[in-house]
C-alpha positions, 0 to 999 in steps of 0.5 A: 519517517514517512507513512501512508494512511488510507481512509475509506468510507467503503460502501457505506451511506453518504453519512460515512463520506461526511464522517470521513471528512470530519475524521480527516480534519480531526486527524490533521489537527491531532498531527499538527499538535504533535508536530507531524506533517500531513499531506493529502496525496489523493482524495475521492469526493463524495456525492455531497459537497465537502465529503470524501469517499476516501483519502490517502494521506502522507504522515511525516515526522518523528513519532509518525508510526505511533500516531498512525497506529492510533488512527488505524482500524475502524474509526467512528464519527458519532453524530446525528445525520446531517442529511436524514433528520428522521434516522436514529443512527448516530454512529458512522464508520470509516476504515483506516489502514496503513498502506504501501504507495508503490513497489520499489523498482529493481535496479538492474546491474550486470554485476548482480548477474551470475554468468555460467557457461554450460552444455545443453542437449538437443539439435545443433551438431557436435559443436554444440554438444562438445562446447560450453556455449550455452549460458545460465544467467542468474539475477541474484537479487531477484533469483530469476534464472534464464538458460540461453543456448540459441546461438553457437557462440558463448558471447551471443548467448550471453547477450541474449541472456542478459536481455531476457533477464532484464525483461523478466525482472521488469515484468516482475516489478510490474506484477509487484506494482499491480499487487500493491495497487490491488492490496490498496483497493481491497482496503475499501472492502475491509470496513467493519461496523461496530467495535471501533478502535477510535470514536470521535464526536463533534466539539463545541464551536472554536474547540476543535484544537482541544484534545480528543474526548474519547479514544479507545484502543482495541486490545490485541488478543493473546497469540496462541502458543 
């Protein structure tokens, strides 16, 4: 199974970008211990060296879904700021969400199109009104429907209907792809400070492969009946 996880420092200070880099390393080490594979598909660097404003990961292997769930939500890196010695704040937050990488393209096949001859009104003379030369074409997988009656021959209207259907299905795919990208960008604004689903801390040197000291999963609220 392949899943995609987007981690973002949102609009937080530079320490959040530092925290994201630390959490990213911790996640990758945790995945390796569980026999999972991670791949950094995209990273956006922070203002300081070795920090990230965001990171898009692919997680592969059996149990990837449960693993990703344990790293989803508001993550907290608990450590003093490496940049501002005078600040008392020690909690730096990162948002982590599963996301869809792209929208699958629709394969357009004429076999998926239902063609029905029909009559339409309007100008065109008695031939158009009496003969079923118009075409109603329905692309069954997407539900897109077009009616073409611009020509006086059924075969020409059928050809135009298929062209028009193909164009509209392609536009639908483009709209779906834009929606996926928009949803991915919205994750950057979802960061909630406080009440983290997972808290991680630095470990003594040489102990980064040890199990996490503290992991807290947020309890789900009971659904209304």
